[in-house]
N, C-alpha and C positions, 0 to 999 in steps of 0.2 A: 425651791426643790433641792433635795439632797442628791448626791451622786447615785445613791441606791434607788431613789424614786425614778430618776432619769433612766437608769438601766432597765427598770421594770416596765417602762412604757412600751407598748406594742410597736413593732417596726413598721406596720402597715398603716401608719397615720397618713392621711391625705396631705399632699403638698398644697401650698397656697393657691397654685393654679387650678387644682382640682376642687377646691371649696366653692360651693354654689352660693352666690350672693343673692339674697332675696330682695325683691323690690318692695317698698312700703308705700302706701298711699298717704294722703295728708293727715289721716287720723293715726298714722303710725302702724297700721295693720299691713300685713303682707298683701301684695297684689299678685295673686296666684296666676292670673292670666299672663302677666308680663314674665313672671318667673318660668312658667311652662313654655312660653314662646322662646325664651332664651335657651332653655334646656333642649328644646326641639332643634333649634339652630345649631347648638353645640353638637348634638347627636348627628345631625345631617352632615356637618363638617367632618366629624369623626368617621362616619361611614364612607364619605368620599375619600378621605385620606387612606382608610383601610383598603378600599378598592384600588387606589393608585399604588399602594405598597404591594398588594397582592399581585396586581398586574405586572409591576416591575420585577417582583421576585420570580414569577412564572416565566417572564421573558429571559431573565438571567439564567434560570434553570435550563431552559431550552437552548440558550446560547452555549451553556457549558456542555450540555449533552452533544450538541453539534461539534463543539471543539474537541471533545473526547473522541468522537467518531472520526473526525478529520485527522486527528493525531494518530489514531490507530491505522487509518488508511495510509498516511504518510510513512509510518514505520514499516508497514508491509511493503510499500513501494521501494523504500530504501533497502530493505532486506532482500527483496527480489533483484534489485539492481546490483547489489554486492554479490549475490550468488551468481548472477549472470556474468559479472566481470571475472570472478574467480574461475568459473567453468571455462570461460573464453581463454583464459591464460593457459589452461591445461590442454587446449587444442594443439598447441605446438608440441607438447609431449607425445600426444597420440600420433601426430604426423611423424615424429621421429621413430616411433615404434613401427608405423606402417612402412616407412622407408627401409628400416632394417629388415622387415619381413618380406619386402618386395623382391629382393634379390635372393631367390630361393636357393640357388646354387651356393652362394656364400653362406647363407644362413644354415644350410645343412652341414657345412664344414665346422661350425661352432660346436664346442663340447656339449654333449647332449644334456647333462645336468644343468649347465649354465643356461642353455637355450630354454629348457623347461621352466627355470626360475624366471627368466625374462618374460616368457609367454604367460606365466601365472600373474606377474605384475600387470601385464597388459590386460589380462582378463579382469583383474581387480579394478583397473581404471574404467574399463567398459561397463562393469557392474555399477560403479558409482554414477557414471553418466546416465545409465538406464534408470537408476533410482530417482534421479533428478529430472527425468523426462527429456534428456538430450538425445536427439536422433540424427543420424547421418542423412544428408541429402546429396544428390548428384550420382545418378546411375546411368551407365551407357544405355542408349536406346530410348530413354524417357524424353518426353517433349520438352524443348527448351522453354524455361520460364525465367524472365529477367528478375523476378522477385527472389528466386533461390539460386540462380546460376549467374556466374560472371563469365562472359565469353572471352576467351583468350585468342582463339584463332578460328577462322572459318575454313571448313574442309569441303572442297567441291565434290559433289556427287551427281550422278545422272539418274538416281532412283528417287522418284517423287515421294515415296513413303518415308524416306529418310530425311527429307527436307525439314529443317528446324528441329532436329533431334540431337541429342548429345552423342558425339562421335567418340570422345574419350574424356576421362576425368583426370585432370592434372593434379588437383588438390580437392579432397573431399570437403564438403560443406556440412554445417551442423545447424540445427535449430533447437530451441528450447520452447516447448509448447508450440505456439504459432509464430514466435519471434525468431528471426534468423540471427544466430550468433555469428556465423560466417558463411557467405555464399560459396557454393562449389565453383571452383575454377575449371572450366570445361572448354573443349573444342566442339564446335557445332557444325553439323552438316548444312550445306547450302546448295540448293538445286541449281545446276548449270543448265541454262536453256540455250 
């Protein structure tokens, strides 16, 4: 065969493995029963392999879908943890503003334009906290809850209705959604009997 003839041969010629070998009887004639039996066995084997490959592929596809979902969940958790950490770091800044505003007499002596600018910045910080769902916890008179309050000192009272309520807030607490960023540091009333 010349190079030209080889190039013209079709590319889909069956490989040696795919060629069916016919069985012949003693007269040299094909034994169709044996050939058909062999073909059926080959077909059965091919179907079995196809099912195994399909099952394996489907399992891998499901595993990959689960991996993608788990990865998305992990990314969301990491993002939430980072946001929580950043917001928690700004709590000290809010505390500084609150301490500056707490002394009304001194605060009123500050230049009015400067005071308005600082109050505007404080308002911006509070707006950001509100956008992210950060809320303050710890109010005088509310029932003491060890999940959101950190007791600093017990204040003796003779009024039963005040027992285990917040007497004063030393440092405001904050929560993000249902998670506590920082518990409120409070003094708590305790009934003296």
